[in-house]
ROVEXPA-226921 format. One record per residue: x, y, z of N, C-alpha, C, O, CB in turn; residue number from 0. Coordinates in steps of 0.05 Angstrom, whole numbers, plus 5000, padded with zeros to 4 digits. Glycine has a CB too. Example, Ala and Ser with C-alpha at 12.3 -4.5 7.8 and 13.67 -1.06 7.14 Angstrom:
% ROVEXPA-226921
[atom [5264,4886,5156],[5246,4910,5156],[5264,4934,5156],[5285,4934,5169],[5226,4911,5181],0]
[atom [5257,4955,5142],[5273,4979,5143],[5258,5001,5157],[5268,5023,5161],[5282,4988,5114],1]
% end
This chain:
% ROVEXPA-226921
[atom [5016,5184,4764],[5031,5175,4786],[5059,5186,4784],[5071,5186,4762],[5031,5144,4788],0]
[atom [5070,5194,4806],[5098,5204,4808],[5112,5187,4828],[5102,5183,4850],[5099,5234,4814],1]
[atom [5135,5177,4822],[5152,5163,4841],[5180,5174,4839],[5191,5177,4817],[5152,5132,4835],2]
[atom [5192,5179,4862],[5219,5189,4863],[5232,5181,4889],[5219,5176,4909],[5220,5220,4860],3]
[atom [5259,5179,4888],[5274,5173,4912],[5285,5199,4923],[5299,5214,4909],[5297,5152,4906],4]
[atom [5278,5204,4948],[5285,5230,4960],[5293,5224,4989],[5277,5212,5004],[5262,5250,4958],5]
[atom [5316,5233,4997],[5325,5230,5025],[5324,5201,5034],[5316,5196,5057],[5309,5248,5044],6]
[atom [5331,5182,5017],[5331,5154,5024],[5304,5141,5026],[5301,5119,5037],[5345,5151,5050],7]
[atom [5283,5154,5015],[5257,5142,5015],[5245,5142,4987],[5250,5160,4971],[5238,5158,5034],8]
[atom [5229,5122,4981],[5214,5122,4956],[5188,5136,4961],[5172,5128,4978],[5209,5092,4946],9]
[atom [5184,5158,4947],[5160,5175,4951],[5142,5170,4926],[5150,5175,4904],[5167,5205,4954],10]
[atom [5117,5161,4932],[5098,5155,4910],[5075,5174,4914],[5063,5176,4935],[5089,5125,4911],11]
[atom [5068,5188,4892],[5045,5206,4893],[5024,5196,4873],[5030,5194,4849],[5054,5235,4886],12]
[atom [5000,5191,4883],[4978,5182,4867],[4955,5202,4869],[4950,5212,4891],[4968,5154,4875],13]
[atom [4943,5209,4846],[4920,5227,4848],[4896,5213,4860],[4891,5189,4855],[4913,5238,4820],14]
[atom [4881,5227,4877],[4856,5216,4888],[4836,5215,4865],[4833,5235,4849],[4845,5234,4912],15]
[atom [4822,5193,4862],[4804,5189,4840],[4775,5192,4849],[4769,5194,4873],[4808,5161,4827],16]
[atom [4757,5192,4830],[4729,5188,4837],[4727,5161,4850],[4738,5142,4839],[4710,5191,4811],17]
[atom [4715,5159,4872],[4715,5134,4886],[4698,5113,4871],[4679,5119,4858],[4704,5138,4914],18]
[atom [4707,5088,4875],[4692,5066,4863],[4695,5041,4881],[4716,5038,4894],[4703,5059,4834],19]
[atom [4675,5025,4882],[4676,5001,4899],[4695,4980,4886],[4697,4978,4862],[4648,4989,4903],20]
[atom [4707,4965,4903],[4724,4943,4893],[4705,4921,4881],[4681,4923,4884],[4741,4930,4916],21]
[atom [4717,4902,4868],[4700,4881,4855],[4682,4866,4874],[4660,4858,4866],[4718,4862,4840],22]
[atom [4691,4862,4899],[4674,4848,4918],[4658,4867,4935],[4641,4858,4951],[4691,4830,4936],23]
[atom [4662,4893,4932],[4646,4912,4946],[4653,4918,4975],[4639,4934,4988],[4618,4904,4945],24]
[atom [4674,4906,4985],[4682,4910,5013],[4697,4936,5018],[4698,4946,5040],[4698,4887,5023],25]
[atom [4710,4946,4997],[4726,4970,4999],[4718,4990,4978],[4706,4983,4957],[4756,4963,4998],26]
[atom [4726,5015,4982],[4722,5036,4963],[4750,5046,4956],[4765,5057,4972],[4704,5060,4974],27]
[atom [4758,5043,4930],[4784,5050,4921],[4785,5080,4917],[4768,5092,4904],[4791,5035,4894],28]
[atom [4806,5093,4928],[4808,5122,4925],[4833,5130,4908],[4834,5152,4898],[4810,5135,4952],29]
[atom [4852,5112,4905],[4875,5117,4888],[4888,5091,4881],[4889,5072,4897],[4896,5136,4902],30]
[atom [4897,5088,4856],[4909,5063,4847],[4927,5067,4823],[4923,5086,4807],[4887,5042,4841],31]
[atom [4947,5050,4820],[4963,5050,4796],[4950,5032,4774],[4959,5033,4751],[4992,5040,4802],32]
[atom [4930,5017,4782],[4917,4998,4764],[4937,4978,4753],[4939,4974,4728],[4903,5013,4741],33]
[atom [4952,4966,4771],[4972,4946,4763],[5000,4957,4764],[5005,4979,4774],[4966,4936,4735],34]
[atom [5019,4942,4753],[5047,4949,4754],[5053,4973,4735],[5044,4973,4713],[5065,4925,4746],35]
[atom [5067,4992,4746],[5075,5016,4730],[5105,5020,4732],[5116,5020,4754],[5059,5041,4739],36]
[atom [5118,5024,4710],[5146,5032,4710],[5148,5061,4716],[5130,5077,4709],[5160,5025,4682],37]
[atom [5169,5069,4730],[5172,5097,4738],[5198,5109,4726],[5213,5094,4714],[5171,5100,4769],38]
[atom [5202,5134,4730],[5227,5147,4723],[5247,5144,4745],[5271,5150,4741],[5223,5177,4716],39]
[atom [5239,5135,4768],[5257,5131,4791],[5276,5108,4785],[5269,5088,4772],[5242,5126,4817],40]
[atom [5301,5111,4795],[5321,5089,4792],[5333,5083,4819],[5338,5101,4835],[5342,5097,4771],41]
[atom [5338,5058,4824],[5351,5049,4848],[5374,5030,4839],[5369,5010,4825],[5331,5034,4867],42]
[atom [5398,5037,4848],[5422,5022,4839],[5423,5019,4809],[5431,4998,4799],[5422,4994,4853],43]
[atom [5415,5041,4795],[5416,5041,4766],[5394,5027,4752],[5394,5026,4727],[5441,5030,4757],44]
[atom [5375,5016,4766],[5353,5001,4754],[5326,5015,4758],[5322,5029,4777],[5351,4973,4766],45]
[atom [5309,5012,4738],[5282,5024,4739],[5265,5013,4761],[5265,4988,4765],[5268,5021,4711],46]
[atom [5252,5030,4776],[5234,5022,4798],[5206,5018,4787],[5195,5035,4774],[5235,5043,4821],47]
[atom [5195,4994,4793],[5167,4989,4785],[5150,4991,4811],[5159,4985,4832],[5164,4960,4772],48]
[atom [5125,5000,4807],[5108,5005,4830],[5080,4993,4825],[5070,4994,4803],[5106,5035,4836],49]
[atom [5069,4982,4847],[5041,4974,4848],[5030,4986,4873],[5040,4981,4895],[5037,4942,4847],50]
[atom [5008,5001,4871],[4997,5014,4895],[4966,5016,4893],[4956,5021,4871],[5010,5041,4900],51]
[atom [4953,5013,4916],[4925,5018,4917],[4918,5029,4945],[4927,5017,4965],[4908,4992,4911],52]
[atom [4904,5051,4946],[4894,5062,4971],[4864,5059,4972],[4850,5064,4952],[4903,5092,4975],53]
[atom [4854,5051,4995],[4825,5046,4997],[4815,5052,5025],[4831,5054,5044],[4818,5018,4989],54]
[atom [4789,5054,5028],[4776,5055,5054],[4756,5032,5054],[4747,5022,5033],[4762,5083,5059],55]
[atom [4749,5023,5078],[4729,5002,5079],[4701,5014,5074],[4695,5036,5083],[4729,4988,5107],56]
[atom [4685,4998,5060],[4658,5008,5052],[4639,5010,5076],[4620,5026,5075],[4647,4989,5031],57]
[atom [4644,4994,5097],[4626,4995,5120],[4641,4989,5145],[4663,4978,5144],[4602,4975,5116],58]
[atom [4630,4996,5168],[4643,4992,5194],[4649,4962,5199],[4669,4956,5211],[4626,5003,5216],59]
[atom [4631,4945,5191],[4634,4916,5196],[4660,4906,5183],[4675,4891,5196],[4610,4900,5187],60]
[atom [4664,4913,5158],[4688,4904,5144],[4713,4916,5157],[4733,4902,5159],[4687,4912,5114],61]
[atom [4711,4941,5165],[4734,4955,5178],[4741,4941,5204],[4764,4937,5210],[4728,4984,5182],62]
[atom [4721,4935,5220],[4725,4922,5246],[4738,4894,5242],[4755,4886,5257],[4699,4920,5261],63]
[atom [4728,4879,5222],[4740,4852,5217],[4769,4855,5209],[4786,4839,5218],[4724,4838,5194],64]
[atom [4775,4875,5193],[4803,4879,5184],[4821,4887,5208],[4843,4878,5210],[4804,4901,5162],65]
[atom [4810,4904,5226],[4826,4912,5249],[4832,4888,5267],[4854,4886,5278],[4811,4933,5265],66]
[atom [4813,4870,5270],[4818,4846,5286],[4839,4828,5274],[4854,4814,5288],[4791,4830,5290],67]
[atom [4840,4827,5247],[4859,4810,5233],[4886,4823,5229],[4904,4811,5218],[4847,4801,5206],68]
[atom [4889,4848,5237],[4913,4863,5230],[4935,4859,5250],[4944,4877,5264],[4906,4893,5229],69]
[atom [4944,4834,5252],[4968,4829,5268],[4992,4832,5251],[4990,4831,5226],[4967,4800,5281],70]
[atom [5015,4836,5263],[5040,4838,5246],[5042,4813,5228],[5036,4791,5237],[5065,4841,5264],71]
[atom [5052,4817,5204],[5053,4795,5184],[5070,4772,5194],[5066,4749,5186],[5064,4805,5158],72]
[atom [5089,4777,5212],[5107,4756,5222],[5094,4739,5243],[5104,4718,5251],[5133,4767,5232],73]
[atom [5071,4749,5253],[5056,4733,5273],[5074,4724,5296],[5087,4740,5309],[5042,4710,5260],74]
[atom [5074,4698,5301],[5091,4687,5322],[5117,4676,5312],[5131,4663,5327],[5076,4665,5337],75]
[atom [5125,4682,5287],[5150,4672,5276],[5174,4684,5290],[5195,4671,5293],[5151,4676,5246],76]
[atom [5172,4710,5297],[5194,4724,5309],[5186,4737,5335],[5163,4742,5340],[5205,4745,5289],77]
[atom [5206,4741,5352],[5201,4756,5376],[5211,4785,5370],[5234,4789,5364],[5217,4744,5401],78]
[atom [5193,4804,5373],[5201,4832,5366],[5225,4841,5382],[5240,4859,5373],[5178,4851,5372],79]
[atom [5230,4829,5406],[5253,4837,5422],[5279,4830,5407],[5300,4843,5413],[5252,4823,5449],80]
[atom [5279,4811,5389],[5303,4804,5374],[5312,4827,5356],[5335,4827,5348],[5297,4779,5356],81]
[atom [5295,4846,5350],[5301,4868,5332],[5307,4894,5347],[5313,4915,5334],[5279,4872,5313],82]
[atom [5306,4894,5373],[5312,4918,5389],[5342,4921,5391],[5357,4901,5393],[5299,4917,5417],83]
[atom [5351,4945,5391],[5380,4950,5394],[5388,4956,5422],[5412,4960,5428],[5390,4972,5375],84]
% end
């Protein structure tokens, strides 16, 4: 894994792995840090830690269920218009 801060963005590079099913079998993991990893990147003088996992859904049914549930995390707590400039 490579992590660096470039042009005001944290860029994380993970190698694509041999695919494997998640523990419950609903997803196929294609890249992961396998938990928290310390990086060489620094932000405000402090070491940046990263946790990342990339996956695809194992079947269309799981993918469709996830798409239906994929509302913004803030749900009805905020009005998106409050953030427009």
